[in-house]
Backbone as CSV, one residue per row, in Angstrom:
resi,resn,N_x,N_y,N_z,CA_x,CA_y,CA_z,C_x,C_y,C_z
1,MET,-21.562,116.945,189.799,-20.954,117.429,191.038,-19.358,117.121,191.266
2,ASP,-18.775,118.244,191.812,-17.290,117.990,192.101,-17.081,117.324,193.430
3,TYR,-17.039,116.043,193.476,-16.757,115.358,194.810,-15.439,115.697,195.427
4,GLY,-14.483,116.312,194.603,-13.227,116.713,195.331,-13.266,118.015,196.111
5,ARG,-14.183,118.483,196.244,-14.469,120.041,196.789,-15.503,119.770,197.999
6,SER,-15.022,120.539,198.847,-15.887,120.445,200.117,-16.886,122.026,200.064
7,SER,-17.844,122.006,200.867,-18.606,123.441,200.752,-17.821,124.600,201.187
8,ARG,-16.664,124.300,201.986,-15.723,125.235,202.367,-15.106,125.908,201.241
9,ASP,-14.826,125.098,200.334,-13.917,125.589,198.967,-14.829,126.189,198.108
10,VAL,-16.142,126.266,198.025,-16.928,126.925,197.262,-16.588,128.370,197.161
11,GLY,-16.107,129.098,196.196,-16.075,130.516,196.212,-14.746,130.852,196.973
12,ARG,-13.860,129.933,197.274,-12.545,130.241,197.641,-11.547,130.612,196.521
13,ALA,-10.834,131.429,196.538,-9.720,131.952,195.460,-8.677,130.790,195.237
14,LYS,-8.403,130.383,194.145,-7.715,129.508,193.828,-6.166,129.957,194.066
15,LEU,-5.233,129.134,194.878,-4.032,129.665,195.384,-3.086,129.519,194.062
16,PRO,-2.118,130.337,193.907,-1.251,130.219,192.548,0.003,129.076,192.842
17,THR,0.283,128.404,191.787,1.355,127.383,191.803,2.504,128.153,192.244
18,ALA,3.488,127.594,193.284,4.499,128.183,193.654,5.627,127.393,192.968
19,ILE,6.455,128.225,192.305,7.682,127.590,191.500,9.027,128.134,192.219
20,LYS,9.823,127.180,192.883,11.215,127.425,193.198,12.287,127.350,192.332
21,ILE,12.957,128.520,192.124,14.021,128.522,191.245,15.463,129.085,191.924
22,LEU,16.436,128.567,191.675,17.724,128.939,192.194,18.559,129.919,191.259
23,ILE,19.141,130.907,191.848,20.123,131.827,191.085,21.722,131.349,191.698
24,ALA,22.270,130.756,190.874,23.875,130.392,191.236,24.731,131.005,190.326
25,GLY,25.930,130.770,190.781,27.163,130.974,190.209,28.215,131.398,191.008
26,GLY,29.224,131.755,190.453,30.483,132.145,191.361,30.466,133.481,191.930
27,PHE,31.458,133.848,192.592,31.719,134.894,193.517,31.487,136.174,192.688
28,GLY,30.504,137.360,192.978,30.347,138.442,192.301,29.989,138.528,190.877
29,VAL,29.171,137.566,190.495,28.724,137.462,189.158,27.478,138.223,188.906
30,GLY,26.802,138.562,190.079,25.539,139.316,189.835,24.218,138.571,190.355
31,LYS,24.419,137.521,191.347,23.237,136.766,191.731,22.239,137.676,192.390
32,THR,22.956,138.497,193.366,22.175,139.398,194.365,21.369,140.450,193.436
33,THR,22.238,140.975,192.357,21.740,142.112,191.564,20.530,141.515,190.642
34,MET,20.540,140.272,190.221,19.405,139.735,189.428,18.127,139.441,190.205
35,VAL,18.122,138.989,191.453,17.175,138.936,192.590,16.478,140.201,192.741
36,GLY,17.447,141.283,192.869,16.912,142.420,193.323,16.257,143.178,192.168
37,SER,16.597,142.958,190.974,16.227,143.835,189.800,14.865,143.168,189.337
38,VAL,14.504,141.918,189.747,13.458,141.264,189.207,12.298,141.187,190.414
39,SER,12.797,140.985,191.516,11.708,140.815,192.486,10.429,141.857,192.752
40,GLU,9.236,141.369,192.901,8.347,142.496,193.049,8.133,142.939,194.317
41,THR,8.835,142.176,195.383,8.887,142.509,196.880,10.254,142.983,197.121
42,ARG,10.486,143.629,198.298,12.037,143.966,198.712,12.421,142.737,198.990
43,PRO,13.599,142.355,198.175,14.309,141.108,198.432,15.026,141.069,199.853
44,LEU,15.020,139.790,200.305,15.682,139.551,201.456,17.177,139.450,200.978
45,ARG,18.084,139.991,201.769,19.430,139.718,201.567,20.129,139.267,202.729
46,THR,21.244,138.510,202.642,22.055,138.207,203.741,23.496,138.547,203.493
47,GLU,23.733,139.850,203.267,24.913,140.261,202.739,25.743,140.675,204.026
48,GLU,27.069,140.526,204.016,28.148,140.925,204.917,29.294,141.773,204.485
49,MET,29.832,142.355,205.121,30.870,143.198,204.441,32.159,141.971,204.557
50,LEU,32.933,142.258,203.418,34.121,141.475,203.254,35.218,141.868,204.379
51,THR,35.878,140.959,204.972,36.779,141.292,206.077,38.183,140.574,205.623
52,ASP,39.150,140.950,206.641,40.395,140.328,206.410,40.388,138.867,206.544
53,ARG,39.542,138.332,207.235,39.306,136.851,207.185,39.224,136.061,205.883
54,GLY,38.612,136.940,204.926,38.652,136.332,203.434,39.885,136.440,202.699
55,VAL,40.987,137.248,203.112,42.147,137.166,202.449,42.782,135.918,202.358
56,GLY,43.116,135.700,200.874,43.553,134.360,200.514,42.618,133.212,200.471
57,VAL,41.243,133.681,200.889,40.084,132.590,200.605,39.279,132.880,199.529
58,ASP,38.775,134.253,199.465,37.946,134.642,198.502,38.819,135.323,197.431
59,ASP,38.666,134.821,196.231,39.339,135.236,194.989,38.584,136.646,194.385
60,LEU,39.144,137.729,194.569,38.512,139.023,194.149,39.171,139.512,192.824
61,ALA,39.828,138.510,192.181,40.443,139.046,190.861,39.161,139.348,189.896
62,GLY,39.103,140.636,189.241,38.135,140.912,188.673,36.861,141.674,189.109
63,VAL,36.859,141.567,190.344,35.910,142.222,191.337,36.488,142.873,192.578
64,GLU,37.563,143.558,192.339,38.352,144.309,193.450,37.535,145.223,194.285
65,ASP,36.321,145.788,193.640,35.699,146.829,194.119,34.411,146.210,195.107
66,LYS,34.430,144.849,195.083,33.110,144.223,195.911,33.650,144.184,197.368
67,LYS,32.613,144.707,198.192,32.779,145.131,199.445,31.918,144.294,200.513
68,THR,30.992,143.534,199.674,30.184,142.630,200.593,29.898,141.313,199.939
69,THR,29.323,140.324,200.714,29.287,138.960,200.231,28.035,138.298,200.824
70,THR,27.432,137.650,199.944,26.165,136.801,200.483,26.596,135.684,201.298
71,VAL,25.967,135.335,202.492,26.684,134.411,203.458,25.641,133.349,203.769
72,ALA,24.271,133.545,203.276,23.323,132.427,203.220,22.452,132.392,202.143
73,MET,21.678,133.459,201.651,20.967,133.341,200.529,20.418,134.773,200.230
74,ASP,19.892,134.958,199.073,19.050,136.095,198.591,17.688,135.457,198.369
75,PHE,16.454,136.326,198.553,15.286,135.789,198.311,14.536,136.851,197.724
76,GLY,13.623,136.454,196.779,12.671,137.451,196.127,11.669,136.694,195.499
77,ARG,10.558,137.305,194.967,9.468,136.576,194.419,8.994,137.444,193.135
78,ILE,8.346,136.732,192.166,7.641,137.492,191.135,6.487,136.711,190.749
79,SER,5.280,137.370,190.305,4.168,136.691,189.917,4.057,136.548,188.371
80,ILE,3.611,135.521,187.901,3.268,135.391,186.464,1.885,135.037,186.312
81,GLY,1.148,136.271,186.147,-0.485,136.359,186.055,-0.793,135.898,187.362
82,ASP,-2.145,135.175,187.431,-2.732,134.885,188.632,-2.322,133.682,189.036
83,ASP,-1.881,132.841,188.153,-1.630,131.244,188.288,-0.302,130.813,188.935
84,HIS,0.601,131.646,188.685,1.896,131.148,189.221,2.767,132.183,189.950
85,VAL,3.555,131.786,191.064,4.547,132.677,191.527,5.920,131.851,191.638
86,LEU,6.998,132.805,191.340,8.047,132.323,191.248,9.107,132.820,192.702
87,TYR,9.488,131.779,193.326,10.291,132.211,194.451,11.665,131.958,194.175
88,LEU,12.500,133.044,194.293,14.051,132.960,193.807,15.063,132.901,195.047
89,PHE,15.707,132.034,194.929,16.697,131.875,196.010,18.119,132.026,195.412
90,GLY,18.882,133.118,195.751,20.124,133.190,195.102,21.314,132.382,196.194
91,THR,22.118,131.604,195.714,22.965,130.841,196.449,24.127,131.998,196.907
92,PRO,24.789,131.332,197.836,26.180,132.026,198.008,27.268,131.643,197.133
93,GLY,28.195,132.397,196.719,29.018,131.947,195.636,30.431,131.203,196.250
94,GLN,30.806,131.697,197.563,32.024,130.911,197.857,32.013,129.701,198.298
95,GLU,33.066,128.844,198.216,33.072,127.360,198.446,32.891,127.155,199.907
96,ARG,33.255,128.025,200.808,32.934,127.885,202.154,31.569,127.953,202.622
97,PHE,30.703,128.339,201.575,29.292,128.396,202.183,28.428,127.454,201.321
98,TRP,29.159,126.477,200.430,28.392,125.516,199.636,27.509,124.524,200.535
99,PHE,27.668,124.442,201.842,26.697,123.675,202.551,25.303,123.918,202.422
100,VAL,25.241,125.128,202.126,23.818,125.755,202.042,22.875,125.227,200.926
101,TRP,23.849,124.895,199.931,23.198,124.763,198.551,22.243,123.512,198.766
102,ASP,22.630,122.354,199.343,21.740,121.374,199.294,20.223,121.640,199.930
103,GLU,20.295,122.377,200.884,18.960,122.826,201.459,18.211,123.601,200.717
104,LEU,18.963,124.567,199.906,18.235,125.541,198.961,17.645,124.837,197.745
105,ALA,18.370,123.806,197.253,18.181,122.975,196.154,16.716,122.174,196.254
106,LEU,16.339,121.826,197.513,15.369,120.959,197.637,14.023,121.389,197.108
107,GLY,13.308,120.663,196.166,12.109,121.182,195.650,12.369,122.314,194.585
108,ALA,13.446,122.383,194.081,13.581,123.493,192.960,13.235,123.027,191.779
109,MET,12.713,123.675,190.760,12.122,123.449,189.548,13.287,123.459,188.561
110,GLY,14.233,124.364,188.828,15.505,124.577,188.007,16.335,125.769,188.523
111,ALA,17.406,125.811,187.793,18.335,127.065,188.282,18.957,127.755,187.145
112,VAL,19.283,128.993,187.595,20.011,129.921,186.518,21.329,129.857,187.035
113,VAL,22.259,129.613,186.151,23.728,129.667,186.453,24.269,130.994,185.928
114,ILE,24.673,131.963,186.652,25.068,133.227,186.146,26.694,133.135,185.909
115,ALA,27.118,133.494,184.607,28.405,133.449,184.147,28.917,134.908,183.913
116,ASP,30.411,134.831,184.158,31.141,136.169,183.968,32.146,135.729,182.908
117,THR,32.342,136.609,181.790,33.225,135.846,180.775,34.706,136.226,181.330
118,ARG,34.761,137.097,182.168,36.160,137.558,182.579,36.672,136.450,183.557
119,ARG,35.683,135.623,184.091,36.074,134.341,185.125,35.064,133.283,184.729
120,LEU,35.194,132.956,183.620,34.251,131.855,183.240,34.329,130.637,184.129
121,ALA,35.602,130.175,184.597,35.614,128.999,185.348,34.982,129.078,186.612
122,ASP,34.659,130.302,187.018,33.687,130.277,188.235,32.488,129.702,188.305
123,CYS,32.020,129.455,187.192,30.561,128.869,186.973,30.693,127.473,187.039
124,PHE,31.914,126.841,186.741,32.018,125.355,186.672,31.358,124.496,187.767
125,PRO,31.694,124.747,189.032,31.118,124.245,190.052,29.543,124.306,190.158
126,SER,28.971,125.410,189.649,27.443,125.352,189.844,27.033,124.463,188.619
127,VAL,27.518,124.498,187.617,27.149,123.596,186.526,27.226,122.109,186.944
128,ASP,28.542,121.523,187.367,28.679,120.515,187.981,27.624,119.991,188.933
129,TYR,27.395,120.805,189.855,26.319,120.801,190.885,25.031,120.152,190.424
130,PHE,24.426,121.106,189.404,23.106,120.903,188.919,23.068,119.564,187.974
131,GLU,24.214,119.162,187.334,24.266,118.285,186.357,24.302,117.068,187.313
132,ARG,24.954,117.015,188.507,24.776,115.747,189.349,23.567,115.474,189.821
133,ARG,22.825,116.705,190.345,21.500,116.413,190.810,20.396,116.253,189.867
134,GLY,20.686,116.435,188.464,19.758,116.318,187.520,18.687,117.410,187.494
135,THR,19.144,118.616,187.997,18.242,119.737,188.053,18.425,120.589,186.770
136,PRO,17.354,120.676,186.106,17.389,121.486,184.790,17.936,122.915,185.045
137,PHE,19.011,123.399,184.212,19.618,124.745,184.488,19.997,125.472,183.057
138,ILE,19.960,126.607,183.179,20.569,127.250,181.917,21.534,128.149,182.625
139,VAL,22.586,128.635,181.527,23.464,129.631,181.704,23.266,131.004,181.182
140,ALA,23.364,131.823,182.000,23.141,133.247,181.621,24.278,134.106,181.729
141,VAL,24.764,134.601,180.665,26.014,135.338,180.891,25.600,136.850,181.013
142,ASN,26.285,137.258,182.157,25.982,138.583,182.631,26.927,139.709,181.792
143,CYS,26.551,140.612,181.142,27.234,141.318,180.198,27.864,142.614,181.031
144,PHE,28.917,142.148,181.718,29.570,143.289,182.410,30.324,144.403,181.497
145,GLU,30.300,145.378,181.718,31.022,146.650,181.035,32.569,146.378,180.847
146,GLY,32.900,146.177,179.570,34.479,146.092,179.517,34.711,144.664,179.473
147,ALA,33.963,143.587,179.478,34.200,142.223,179.529,34.117,141.956,177.885
148,ARG,34.974,140.929,177.436,34.869,140.484,175.906,33.752,139.855,175.820
149,ARG,33.272,140.188,174.592,31.940,139.453,174.119,32.375,138.351,173.234
150,TYR,31.798,137.138,173.839,31.919,135.823,173.212,30.739,135.390,172.553
151,ASP,30.943,134.626,171.464,29.965,133.831,170.701,29.341,132.767,171.830
152,LEU,28.018,132.756,171.778,27.226,131.906,172.750,27.814,130.427,172.647
153,GLU,28.002,130.014,171.404,28.614,128.650,171.044,29.925,128.470,171.607
154,GLU,30.874,129.536,171.617,32.123,129.451,172.338,31.937,129.208,173.871
155,ILE,30.950,129.762,174.432,30.779,129.843,175.788,30.258,128.261,176.307
156,ARG,29.362,127.750,175.137,28.695,126.624,175.491,29.938,125.380,175.377
157,MET,30.979,125.582,174.266,32.093,124.684,174.400,32.944,124.749,175.665
158,ALA,33.229,126.185,175.982,34.221,126.325,177.044,33.711,125.882,178.368
159,VAL,32.436,125.559,178.405,31.775,125.271,179.861,31.204,123.736,179.655
160,ASP,31.450,123.450,178.499,31.238,121.945,178.107,29.692,121.524,178.437
161,LEU,28.843,122.323,177.836,27.381,122.051,178.126,26.817,121.215,176.906
162,GLY,25.897,120.470,177.275,25.108,119.816,176.180,24.204,120.433,175.167
163,PRO,23.744,120.055,174.230,23.065,120.901,173.285,21.708,121.221,173.771
164,ASP,21.314,120.666,174.789,19.985,120.986,175.178,19.895,122.100,176.401
165,THR,20.889,122.491,176.759,21.039,123.437,177.658,21.218,124.908,177.197
166,PRO,20.253,125.719,177.509,20.228,127.098,176.915,21.312,127.986,177.307
167,VAL,21.792,128.819,176.574,22.993,129.971,176.936,22.213,131.054,176.505
168,VAL,22.135,132.128,177.358,21.670,133.413,176.949,22.526,134.633,177.457
169,LEU,22.393,135.691,176.951,23.154,136.846,177.477,22.126,137.689,178.439
170,CYS,22.561,138.375,179.434,21.500,139.195,180.105,22.434,140.058,180.793
171,ASP,21.528,141.291,181.104,22.129,142.341,182.092,21.231,142.227,183.456
172,ALA,21.901,141.672,184.547,21.345,141.340,185.653,20.713,142.467,186.453
173,ARG,21.139,143.631,185.903,20.684,144.940,186.649,19.344,145.381,185.995
174,ARG,18.952,144.962,184.973,17.583,145.364,184.369,16.629,144.132,184.338
175,ARG,15.509,144.761,184.863,14.355,143.944,185.095,13.875,143.127,184.110
176,GLU,13.635,143.503,182.694,13.231,143.019,181.785,14.276,141.846,181.105
177,SER,15.462,142.188,181.329,16.590,141.167,180.884,16.434,139.929,181.833
178,SER,16.196,140.139,183.145,16.419,139.159,184.084,14.929,138.340,184.105
179,LYS,13.887,139.016,183.629,12.518,138.321,183.495,12.759,137.383,182.322
180,ASN,13.460,137.819,181.283,13.507,137.028,180.031,14.303,135.699,180.423
181,VAL,15.281,135.746,181.308,16.132,134.812,181.793,15.161,133.705,182.387
182,LEU,14.321,134.213,183.247,13.536,133.364,184.077,12.565,132.598,183.188
183,VAL,12.060,133.256,182.074,11.126,132.651,181.166,11.948,131.624,180.583
184,THR,13.035,131.760,180.003,13.801,130.695,179.480,14.058,129.567,180.332
185,LEU,14.276,129.763,181.440,14.499,128.857,182.529,13.353,127.871,182.589
186,VAL,12.110,128.554,182.911,11.055,127.837,183.140,10.591,126.913,181.928
187,GLU,10.754,127.595,180.698,10.159,126.857,179.428,11.256,125.678,179.358
188,HIS,12.519,125.799,179.602,13.520,124.690,179.423,13.203,123.565,180.549
189,ALA,12.767,124.093,181.945,12.428,123.130,182.956,11.251,122.171,182.567
190,MET,10.307,122.858,181.894,9.124,122.113,181.530,9.156,121.206,180.555
191,GLN,10.116,121.564,179.536,10.557,120.647,178.375,11.378,119.303,178.834
192,ALA,12.256,119.770,179.646,12.826,118.737,180.369,12.097,117.683,181.261
193,ARG,10.993,118.118,181.907,10.111,117.378,182.617,9.402,116.412,181.743
194,THR,9.132,117.117,180.635,8.080,116.341,179.614,8.880,115.251,178.954
195,ARG,10.209,115.499,178.546,11.186,114.384,178.192,11.218,113.386,179.135
196,ARG,11.262,113.729,180.382,11.390,112.540,181.475,10.339,111.731,181.614
197,SER,9.262,112.387,181.434,7.874,111.651,181.545,7.895,110.759,180.354
198,ALA,8.108,111.088,179.086,8.154,110.284,177.791,8.891,109.071,178.229
199,GLN,9.977,109.371,178.628,10.996,108.389,178.892,10.717,107.173,179.894
200,GLU,9.875,107.581,180.972,9.510,106.830,181.941,8.709,105.493,181.540
201,PRO,8.855,104.186,182.038,7.998,103.217,181.531,6.765,103.472,182.198
202,ALA,5.780,102.975,181.378,4.498,103.141,181.900,4.046,102.214,183.008
203,THR,3.631,102.592,184.220,3.309,101.633,185.323,1.955,100.970,185.086
204,ARG,1.732,99.759,185.546,0.551,98.947,185.394,-0.259,99.084,186.535
């Protein structure tokens, strides 16, 4: 007999395991696009029009055609079979909204840091943030049209990533590409968790 279950639990469907993932990176690198491309439900967005107040504050170099910006978060979800549900939280990219990050990062299994090779330095704050928190993350290089193609090891060296941090190419507009990024992150986060468990001293 299973003493951990009451009669009320008999026949009740098992709830899927919820996994929280952050989609981070600099301004205009494709965070909102990735969440929207892969979410199985209509994504929640908190985009506002760029105004004159952002002049001299938001760096539009390389994204001069961008008209909106995320001011709180993007939110989407994707199911993996019947056992897991990924909840995706896209973080705002501008520095003045970084105070939101600490709340969004609570309970996150890991993070995707999206990078644009035309403005690679814009991903540095995200990388630093997750390294300080000890949050597993990967770097996904969004392949914008017209952007120079770099070798992944060149990008690893430029961002100063450790050998265990995956770097992948992606097209944030395409569902399958974004799904592959998430699969890579989940696998990396699970491996990181296993390594941490192995290093922890056994409790008596």
